[in-house]
C-alpha positions in Angstrom: 84.4 54.2 -61.5 86.5 57.3 -61.3 88.0 58.3 -58.1 87.0 61.7 -56.8 89.4 64.5 -55.9 88.7 66.7 -52.9 88.9 70.4 -53.7 88.1 73.6 -52.0 86.6 76.6 -53.8 85.7 80.0 -52.5 82.7 81.1 -54.3 81.5 84.6 -53.7 83.4 84.6 -50.4 81.9 81.3 -49.1 84.1 78.2 -48.8 83.0 75.0 -50.4 84.8 71.7 -49.9 83.6 69.2 -52.5 84.9 66.0 -54.2 84.8 65.9 -58.0 85.8 63.6 -60.7 88.9 65.0 -62.5 86.9 65.6 -65.7 84.1 67.6 -64.0 83.8 71.1 -65.3 83.9 74.1 -63.0 80.5 75.2 -64.4 79.0 71.9 -63.3 80.7 72.0 -59.9 79.5 75.6 -59.3 75.9 74.8 -60.3 75.4 71.3 -59.0 77.8 70.9 -56.1 77.8 74.4 -54.8 74.3 75.5 -55.6 75.1 78.7 -57.5 72.8 78.3 -60.4 73.2 81.8 -61.8 76.1 80.6 -64.0 74.6 79.4 -67.2 76.0 76.8 -69.6 75.6 77.5 -73.3 77.8 76.0 -76.0 80.0 73.9 -73.7 83.0 74.7 -75.9 84.2 78.0 -74.4 82.9 80.0 -77.4 79.7 81.8 -76.3 80.7 83.3 -72.9 77.5 82.3 -71.2 79.4 80.4 -68.5 81.7 83.3 -67.7 82.8 83.6 -64.1 85.7 85.4 -62.5 88.6 83.4 -61.1 90.9 85.5 -58.9 89.3 88.6 -60.6 89.8 87.5 -64.2 87.1 86.1 -66.5 87.3 82.5 -67.5 85.0 80.1 -69.3 83.8 77.7 -66.6 82.5 75.2 -69.1 86.1 74.4 -70.3 87.8 74.8 -67.0 88.1 71.7 -64.9 86.9 72.1 -61.3 90.3 70.6 -60.1 92.0 73.5 -61.9 90.1 75.9 -59.6 91.2 74.2 -56.4 92.0 76.9 -53.8 90.9 79.7 -56.1 88.5 82.6 -55.5 85.5 82.3 -57.8 83.0 85.1 -58.4 79.6 84.3 -60.0 76.8 86.6 -61.0 75.2 86.0 -57.6 77.9 88.2 -56.0 76.8 91.3 -57.8 73.6 91.9 -55.8 74.4 92.6 -52.2 71.0 93.3 -50.7 70.2 95.6 -53.7 70.9 95.3 -57.4 74.4 96.2 -58.6 74.6 99.3 -60.9 75.3 96.9 -63.8 72.1 94.9 -63.0 70.1 98.1 -62.7 71.4 99.5 -66.0 70.8 96.2 -67.8 67.2 96.3 -66.6 66.6 100.0 -67.3 68.4 100.1 -70.7 66.8 96.9 -71.9 70.2 95.2 -72.1 68.6 91.8 -71.9 65.8 89.9 -73.6 65.8 86.2 -73.0 68.4 86.7 -70.3 70.4 83.5 -71.0 73.7 85.4 -71.8 73.2 88.0 -69.1 75.2 86.4 -66.2 78.2 86.1 -68.5 77.7 89.5 -69.9 77.4 91.1 -66.4 80.6 89.4 -65.2 82.6 90.4 -68.3 81.2 93.9 -68.0 82.3 94.0 -64.3 85.8 93.0 -65.4 85.9 95.7 -68.1 84.8 98.4 -65.6 87.3 97.1 -63.0 90.1 97.6 -65.5 88.7 100.9 -66.9 86.0 102.8 -64.9 85.5 105.2 -67.8 85.5 103.2 -71.1 84.5 104.5 -74.4 81.7 102.9 -76.4 84.3 101.3 -78.7 86.2 99.9 -75.7 83.0 98.4 -74.3 82.1 96.9 -77.6 85.6 95.4 -78.0 85.5 94.1 -74.4 82.2 92.4 -74.9 83.0 90.8 -78.2 84.0 87.6 -76.5 80.4 87.1 -75.3 77.6 86.2 -77.6 74.0 87.3 -77.4 71.4 86.1 -79.9 68.6 88.5 -78.9 69.6 92.1 -78.3 71.9 93.2 -81.1 74.3 94.4 -78.4 73.5 98.2 -78.6 71.4 98.1 -75.4 74.0 96.0 -73.7 76.7 98.6 -74.5 74.4 101.4 -73.4 73.8 99.6 -70.1 77.5 99.1 -69.5 78.2 102.8 -70.2 75.3 103.8 -67.9 76.6 101.5 -65.2 80.1 103.0 -65.5 78.7 106.5 -64.9 76.6 105.3 -61.9 79.6 103.6 -60.4 81.8 106.7 -60.9 79.1 108.8 -59.3 78.9 106.4 -56.3 82.7 106.4 -55.9 82.7 110.2 -55.8 79.9 110.3 -53.2 
């Protein structure tokens, strides 16, 4: 039996103290130990981007990151986007049909949020390049890119108001 290591994670502003086996992935810890099930697990090899979360504001693949590596870090999951109302990214994905099956959507939303945090007014090509690290088998990406560009405009408008 493997000894468990105590770690502390701050997920969406909430502290979690858990004990994990050293080989436990951050994705599993987020989902199973901390109850944040919005983070999906896809390929489990860090390729598809489905498990994307933010650690200290930067996207990472939680399926290939060990939970012990995140000890003491700030983790942001898709649950953080809605704060009583849908986030502009969520609204735009819904309205622009940027999702079909929805499995990739949490990772896409967090990657898009990082893109917009770095550049609030990206071009279509910048959004396409930024999202290239996340795979979607359903949409063909055009509606996802449209949604990110729409959300960027909404967010800029909100910031001016």
